[in-house]
C-alpha positions as CSV (number, residue, x, y, z in Angstrom):
1,M,-31.6,50.8,6.1
2,R,-31.2,47.5,8.0
3,P,-30.3,44.4,6.1
4,I,-33.2,42.3,4.6
5,R,-34.0,39.4,6.9
6,I,-34.5,36.3,4.8
7,A,-35.2,32.6,5.5
8,V,-34.1,29.8,3.2
9,I,-36.6,27.0,2.9
10,G,-35.2,23.7,1.5
11,L,-31.6,22.5,2.1
12,G,-30.6,20.8,-1.1
13,F,-30.0,23.4,-3.7
14,G,-30.9,25.9,-1.0
15,R,-27.8,24.8,1.1
16,A,-25.5,24.5,-2.0
17,V,-26.4,27.8,-3.7
18,H,-29.1,30.0,-2.1
19,I,-27.5,30.4,1.4
20,P,-23.9,31.1,0.3
21,V,-25.1,33.6,-2.3
22,F,-27.3,35.5,0.1
23,Q,-24.6,35.4,2.8
24,S,-22.2,37.0,0.3
25,L,-24.4,40.1,0.0
26,I,-22.9,41.5,3.2
27,G,-24.7,44.5,4.6
28,D,-27.7,44.0,2.4
29,V,-29.0,40.6,3.5
30,E,-29.1,38.6,6.8
31,V,-30.0,34.9,6.5
32,V,-31.8,34.5,9.8
33,A,-33.3,31.1,9.4
34,V,-33.1,27.8,7.5
35,V,-36.0,25.3,7.1
36,G,-35.4,21.6,6.4
37,S,-37.5,18.5,6.7
38,E,-34.9,16.8,9.0
39,P,-34.6,18.9,12.2
40,K,-31.1,17.7,13.2
41,K,-29.7,18.2,9.7
42,A,-31.2,21.7,9.6
43,Q,-29.7,22.5,13.0
44,V,-26.3,21.3,11.9
45,I,-26.4,23.4,8.7
46,A,-27.5,26.5,10.6
47,Q,-24.6,26.1,13.1
48,Q,-22.1,25.5,10.3
49,L,-23.2,28.6,8.4
50,G,-23.8,30.9,11.3
51,V,-27.5,31.1,10.9
52,T,-29.4,31.8,14.1
53,H,-32.6,29.8,13.7
54,S,-33.4,26.4,12.2
55,F,-36.9,24.9,11.8
56,A,-38.4,21.7,10.5
57,N,-41.6,23.4,9.3
58,Y,-42.0,26.7,7.4
59,Q,-45.0,27.7,9.5
60,Q,-42.6,28.0,12.5
61,L,-41.2,31.1,10.7
62,E,-44.3,32.9,12.1
63,T,-42.2,33.7,15.2
64,L,-39.7,35.8,13.2
65,D,-39.9,39.2,11.7
66,L,-39.1,38.3,8.0
67,D,-38.8,40.4,4.9
68,A,-38.4,37.6,2.5
69,V,-38.1,33.9,1.9
70,S,-36.1,31.9,-0.6
71,V,-37.8,28.7,-1.6
72,A,-35.8,25.7,-2.9
73,L,-38.3,22.8,-2.6
74,P,-39.6,20.2,-5.0
75,P,-42.6,21.5,-7.0
76,S,-45.1,19.3,-5.1
77,L,-44.2,21.2,-1.9
78,S,-43.5,24.7,-3.1
79,G,-47.0,26.0,-3.7
80,P,-48.4,26.1,-0.2
81,V,-45.1,27.7,1.1
82,I,-45.2,30.5,-1.5
83,K,-48.9,31.2,-0.8
84,W,-48.2,31.3,2.9
85,A,-45.6,33.9,2.4
86,V,-47.7,35.9,0.0
87,D,-50.6,36.0,2.4
88,R,-48.3,37.6,5.0
89,G,-46.7,40.1,2.7
90,I,-43.3,38.3,2.8
91,H,-41.4,38.7,-0.5
92,V,-40.6,35.5,-2.4
93,L,-37.7,34.2,-4.6
94,A,-38.6,30.6,-5.6
95,E,-37.1,27.8,-7.5
96,K,-38.8,26.6,-10.6
97,P,-41.3,25.0,-11.3
98,L,-43.4,26.8,-8.7
99,S,-45.8,23.9,-8.4
100,N,-47.1,20.8,-10.1
101,S,-50.4,22.6,-10.7
102,V,-51.4,25.6,-13.0
103,A,-54.4,26.1,-10.7
104,E,-52.2,26.3,-7.6
105,I,-49.9,28.9,-9.2
106,Q,-53.0,30.9,-10.4
107,E,-54.2,30.9,-6.8
108,I,-50.8,32.3,-5.8
109,L,-51.1,35.1,-8.4
110,S,-54.6,35.8,-7.2
111,S,-53.3,36.1,-3.6
112,I,-50.7,38.6,-4.7
113,E,-53.4,40.7,-6.4
114,A,-55.6,40.6,-3.3
115,F,-52.6,41.6,-1.1
116,Q,-51.8,44.5,-3.4
117,K,-55.4,45.7,-3.3
118,K,-55.6,45.3,0.5
119,T,-52.3,47.1,1.1
120,P,-51.7,49.4,-1.9
121,E,-48.9,51.1,0.0
122,N,-46.8,47.9,-0.3
123,N,-45.2,46.5,-3.4
124,F,-44.9,42.7,-3.3
125,V,-41.8,41.3,-5.0
126,G,-42.1,37.7,-6.3
127,M,-39.4,36.2,-8.5
128,C,-38.8,32.7,-10.1
129,D,-35.3,31.2,-10.5
130,F,-34.9,30.8,-14.3
131,Q,-31.1,31.1,-14.4
132,F,-29.8,30.5,-17.9
133,V,-30.6,33.9,-19.4
134,E,-28.5,35.4,-16.6
135,L,-25.3,33.6,-17.7
136,P,-22.7,35.7,-19.6
137,A,-23.0,33.3,-22.5
138,F,-26.7,33.8,-22.9
139,Q,-26.3,37.6,-22.4
140,H,-23.9,37.6,-25.3
141,L,-26.3,35.5,-27.4
142,I,-29.1,37.9,-26.6
143,H,-26.9,40.8,-27.8
144,E,-26.2,38.9,-31.1
145,L,-30.0,38.3,-31.6
146,D,-30.9,41.8,-30.8
147,S,-28.8,43.0,-33.7
148,R,-30.9,40.9,-36.1
149,L,-34.5,40.9,-37.1
150,S,-36.6,37.9,-35.9
151,K,-37.9,37.5,-39.5
152,D,-34.3,36.7,-40.5
153,I,-34.3,33.6,-38.3
154,K,-35.2,30.5,-40.3
155,F,-34.8,27.5,-38.0
156,I,-33.7,26.7,-34.4
157,R,-32.5,23.3,-33.1
158,I,-31.9,22.6,-29.4
159,N,-30.3,19.4,-28.2
160,W,-29.9,19.1,-24.4
161,M,-28.6,15.8,-23.0
162,V,-27.5,15.2,-19.4
163,Q,-27.2,12.3,-17.0
164,S,-28.8,13.2,-13.7
165,Y,-27.4,11.8,-10.5
166,A,-30.8,10.3,-9.7
167,E,-31.0,8.5,-13.1
168,E,-27.4,7.3,-12.9
169,K,-27.8,5.9,-9.4
170,D,-31.4,4.7,-9.9
171,L,-32.6,6.8,-7.0
172,L,-36.3,6.7,-6.3
173,N,-36.6,10.3,-5.3
174,W,-38.7,13.3,-6.2
175,K,-36.5,14.1,-9.3
176,R,-37.8,11.0,-11.0
177,S,-41.4,11.0,-9.6
178,L,-44.2,12.5,-11.7
179,S,-46.4,13.2,-8.7
180,Q,-43.6,15.0,-6.8
181,G,-42.7,17.3,-9.8
182,G,-39.8,15.4,-11.2
183,G,-38.9,14.4,-14.8
184,V,-37.0,16.1,-17.6
185,L,-39.9,18.5,-18.5
186,N,-39.9,20.0,-15.0
187,I,-36.2,19.9,-14.3
188,L,-34.7,20.9,-17.7
189,G,-37.8,21.7,-19.8
190,S,-38.9,24.5,-17.5
191,H,-35.6,26.3,-18.0
192,L,-35.7,25.6,-21.8
193,L,-39.3,26.8,-22.3
194,Y,-38.5,30.0,-20.4
195,Y,-35.4,30.8,-22.3
196,V,-36.9,30.0,-25.7
197,E,-39.7,32.6,-25.1
198,H,-37.2,35.0,-23.6
199,L,-34.9,34.7,-26.7
200,F,-37.5,34.3,-29.5
201,G,-40.9,35.4,-28.3
202,Q,-44.1,33.5,-27.7
203,I,-44.7,29.8,-28.4
204,I,-48.1,29.4,-30.1
205,R,-48.2,25.6,-30.8
206,V,-46.5,22.5,-29.4
207,H,-46.1,18.9,-30.4
208,A,-44.3,16.4,-28.2
209,T,-43.3,12.8,-28.0
210,D,-41.7,11.0,-25.0
211,H,-39.0,8.4,-25.3
212,D,-37.9,6.1,-22.5
213,A,-34.1,6.6,-22.3
214,S,-33.6,5.2,-18.7
215,I,-31.7,2.0,-18.3
216,F,-32.9,1.8,-14.7
217,K,-36.5,1.2,-13.8
218,T,-36.4,-1.3,-11.0
219,D,-39.6,-0.5,-9.1
220,S,-42.8,-1.3,-10.9
221,D,-44.8,0.6,-8.3
222,F,-42.9,3.9,-8.6
223,D,-44.5,6.7,-10.7
224,Y,-41.6,7.4,-13.0
225,A,-41.7,10.7,-14.8
226,E,-40.6,11.3,-18.4
227,N,-36.9,11.2,-19.0
228,A,-36.6,12.0,-22.7
229,V,-38.8,14.2,-24.8
230,S,-38.9,15.4,-28.4
231,L,-40.6,18.8,-29.0
232,N,-41.7,20.9,-31.9
233,L,-42.4,24.5,-31.0
234,W,-43.9,26.9,-33.4
235,M,-43.1,30.5,-32.6
236,E,-45.4,33.5,-33.1
237,F,-42.9,35.2,-35.4
238,G,-43.0,32.2,-37.8
239,A,-39.9,30.1,-37.2
240,K,-39.9,26.5,-35.7
241,V,-37.8,25.2,-32.8
242,D,-37.0,21.5,-32.8
243,V,-35.9,20.2,-29.4
244,F,-34.6,17.0,-27.8
245,I,-34.1,16.9,-24.0
246,T,-33.1,14.1,-21.7
247,N,-31.8,13.7,-18.2
248,S,-30.9,10.0,-18.9
249,S,-28.0,10.3,-21.3
250,S,-25.4,7.7,-20.4
251,N,-22.8,8.5,-23.0
252,Q,-23.0,12.3,-23.8
253,M,-23.3,15.6,-22.0
254,I,-24.4,18.4,-24.3
255,H,-26.5,21.6,-24.4
256,D,-26.6,22.8,-28.0
257,I,-28.6,25.8,-29.3
258,D,-28.2,26.1,-33.1
259,I,-29.8,29.1,-34.8
260,Y,-29.9,29.4,-38.6
261,H,-30.7,32.8,-40.0
262,R,-30.6,34.5,-43.4
263,D,-26.9,35.5,-43.2
264,G,-25.4,32.5,-41.4
265,R,-25.6,30.6,-38.2
266,I,-25.2,31.2,-34.4
267,R,-24.4,28.3,-32.1
268,L,-24.2,28.2,-28.3
269,I,-22.9,24.9,-27.1
270,N,-21.7,23.4,-23.8
271,E,-20.2,19.9,-23.7
272,T,-18.8,20.1,-20.2
273,A,-20.0,18.4,-17.0
274,D,-21.0,21.8,-15.5
275,Y,-24.4,22.3,-17.2
276,M,-24.3,26.0,-16.5
277,G,-20.6,26.7,-17.2
278,G,-18.3,26.1,-20.1
279,F,-20.4,27.5,-23.0
280,E,-18.9,28.4,-26.3
281,L,-20.6,30.8,-28.7
282,G,-19.9,30.3,-32.4
283,I,-20.9,32.9,-35.1
284,W,-20.6,32.1,-38.8
285,E,-21.4,35.0,-41.1
286,S,-19.9,35.4,-44.6
287,D,-16.2,34.7,-44.3
288,K,-15.8,35.9,-40.7
289,P,-16.3,33.1,-38.2
290,K,-16.0,34.0,-34.6
291,T,-15.8,32.0,-31.4
292,V,-16.3,33.2,-27.8
293,H,-15.5,31.0,-24.8
294,F,-17.1,31.5,-21.4
295,T,-15.7,30.0,-18.2
296,E,-17.3,30.3,-14.8
297,K,-16.1,28.5,-11.6
298,D,-19.7,27.5,-10.8
299,G,-22.3,28.7,-13.3
300,R,-25.2,28.1,-10.8
301,E,-23.7,30.7,-8.4
302,V,-23.0,33.2,-11.1
303,A,-26.5,33.1,-12.4
304,F,-28.3,32.9,-9.0
305,Q,-26.2,35.8,-7.6
306,K,-27.5,38.1,-10.4
307,L,-31.1,37.1,-9.6
308,A,-30.5,37.4,-5.8
309,K,-29.1,40.9,-6.2
310,R,-32.1,41.9,-8.4
311,F,-34.5,40.4,-5.8
312,V,-32.7,42.3,-3.0
313,R,-32.9,45.6,-4.9
314,G,-36.6,45.0,-5.4
315,V,-37.3,44.3,-1.7
316,Q,-35.2,47.4,-0.8
317,S,-37.3,49.5,-3.3
318,A,-40.5,48.1,-1.9
319,R,-39.4,49.1,1.6
320,R,-38.6,52.6,0.5
321,S,-41.5,53.5,-1.9
322,P,-45.2,52.9,-2.2
323,V,-46.2,50.7,-5.1
324,R,-47.4,53.6,-7.2
325,H,-43.9,55.1,-7.1
326,S,-41.9,51.9,-7.5
327,T,-40.1,51.4,-10.9
328,F,-38.8,47.9,-10.0
329,Q,-39.9,45.1,-12.3
330,A,-39.5,41.5,-10.9
331,C,-37.9,39.4,-13.6
332,P,-38.3,36.5,-13.9
333,S,-41.6,36.9,-12.1
334,L,-43.9,34.4,-10.5
335,A,-46.2,35.2,-13.5
336,D,-43.4,33.9,-15.7
337,G,-43.4,30.7,-13.6
338,Y,-47.1,30.4,-14.3
339,R,-46.5,30.8,-18.0
340,V,-43.9,28.0,-18.0
341,Q,-46.2,25.7,-16.2
342,V,-48.9,26.3,-18.7
343,L,-46.4,25.4,-21.5
344,I,-45.4,22.2,-19.6
345,D,-49.1,21.2,-19.3
346,R,-49.6,21.8,-23.0
347,V,-46.6,19.6,-23.8
348,R,-47.8,16.8,-21.6
349,E,-51.3,17.1,-23.2
350,S,-49.6,16.7,-26.6
351,I,-47.7,13.6,-25.4
352,I,-50.9,12.0,-24.2
353,S,-53.0,12.9,-27.2
354,G,-50.4,12.7,-29.9
355,E,-51.8,15.9,-31.3
356,T,-50.4,19.4,-31.9
357,I,-51.7,21.7,-29.2
358,S,-52.3,25.4,-29.5
359,V,-51.0,27.7,-26.7
360,A,-52.8,30.8,-25.6
361,K,-50.8,34.0,-25.5
362,S,-49.7,35.2,-22.1
């Protein structure tokens, strides 16, 4: 079977992580094109990385015979690109959030359903890049939780504080713009809401308050997104999760998940500058405390490589088998991306209204 022909769209995180990871899958994947908004920059990157084609617009990819695209764009730009690929039967691995709009993501899911009905012999593979649960530290935490009953969990507290480069340097870019899909809820909160439901089950109610932690807001005309949010999340199984997240913490870097259960406590914490590496898992039960350290050279690549390999297996399976015979399950799926966007919208609704908001089950 020939290698999967893939184009990477977006040359920020796409250049740093997507391209090198896919190029490391020698024999299984060929990165045939890159797409970036600055033509000269895209051309230089393509030449540096040995990629044949570079384009300034994703629609120029029509000229190529593609199997898949990897989308690493701001949320305000991602939706039309994903839908364009879906409508052409091109498999998609996309960064989160998938869009600024629940309606736009719903339209994407409807397009997938329509494509499957029109061509039942084809199995479309669509995945969303929620990375944290792929990390060895989170996999170990999942193993610890799987050995306990959810009813034994009494309370969960999460404290996630970082200083983003955009906040530190007072950059007026998409990562701080509400209309372009920036802000702590989209950048960190999307990861958090996904892993909370992955670890603990469905969220049924939310209450949220925003706090302005930024020391730089120099442009009165800029549409600054939220940079610090307190959340109360009520889980379907009965426990409550208290959360504080900020991407404007000038004096502390920490990602701390503290789980209190009937027999003790489990704590996953990272106080390093690498927000996806350097976690430490502590387990306190009876008189037998245990600590497990996790070190990765670059946590982003470790997690994304697992997702990329799973995506490639899915595309290979789709090329070999009709949908009715395929056993591949895309995870995290584009439907998971939709669920997270629904949760983000409910959180923002709570911030605006000051009320506790119910969340429909997925």
